[in-house]
C-alpha positions as CSV (number, residue, x, y, z in Angstrom):
1,X,21.1,-24.7,6.9
2,X,23.1,-21.9,8.2
3,X,23.4,-18.3,7.3
4,X,24.0,-14.8,9.0
5,X,22.1,-13.1,6.1
6,X,18.8,-11.7,6.8
7,X,16.1,-13.3,4.7
8,X,12.6,-11.6,4.0
9,X,10.1,-14.0,2.8
10,X,6.9,-12.5,1.6
11,X,3.9,-14.8,0.9
12,X,0.2,-14.7,0.4
13,X,-2.5,-17.0,2.2
14,X,-4.0,-17.9,-1.1
15,X,-0.9,-18.5,-2.8
16,X,-1.0,-21.8,-4.9
17,X,2.3,-22.0,-6.4
18,X,4.3,-21.6,-3.2
19,X,1.7,-21.9,-0.2
20,X,2.9,-20.2,3.0
21,X,3.0,-23.6,4.8
22,X,6.0,-24.5,2.5
23,X,7.8,-21.8,4.0
24,X,7.4,-22.6,7.7
25,X,10.0,-25.2,7.9
26,X,12.5,-23.0,6.1
27,X,11.4,-20.3,8.6
28,X,12.2,-22.4,11.4
29,X,15.5,-23.8,10.2
30,X,16.9,-20.2,9.5
31,X,16.9,-18.0,12.4
32,X,17.7,-15.0,10.3
33,X,14.4,-15.6,8.2
34,X,11.2,-13.4,8.6
35,X,8.0,-14.6,7.0
36,X,5.4,-12.2,6.2
37,X,2.0,-13.6,5.1
38,X,-0.5,-11.2,3.5
39,X,-4.2,-12.0,3.9
40,X,-6.6,-12.2,1.2
41,X,-4.0,-12.3,-1.5
42,X,-3.1,-14.8,-4.2
43,X,0.0,-15.1,-6.2
44,X,2.0,-12.1,-6.4
45,X,1.1,-10.1,-3.4
46,X,3.6,-7.3,-4.6
47,X,1.2,-6.9,-7.6
48,X,-1.9,-6.6,-5.7
49,X,-0.5,-4.6,-2.8
50,X,2.7,-2.8,-4.1
51,X,2.7,-0.1,-1.5
52,X,2.3,-2.5,1.3
53,X,5.0,-4.8,0.1
54,X,7.4,-1.8,-0.5
55,X,6.9,-0.7,3.1
56,X,7.7,-4.3,4.5
57,X,10.8,-4.4,2.4
58,X,11.9,-0.8,3.4
59,X,11.2,-1.7,7.2
60,X,13.2,-5.2,6.8
61,X,16.1,-3.3,5.3
62,X,16.3,-0.4,7.9
63,X,16.0,-3.0,10.6
64,X,19.1,-5.1,9.4
């Protein structure tokens, strides 16, 4: 896999559908990928912590 496009992955440490461990390999293969894991959160961290996720997205966009 190869891309120059910055990729933001936001996951949760209690995610059952797409556990963060599943993103590790992708994150290692794509140098432009950034993985953020939010502690004490389940599926849909953007619903549980919308302001926090919004800040992560804003910071990611501003830095790329």
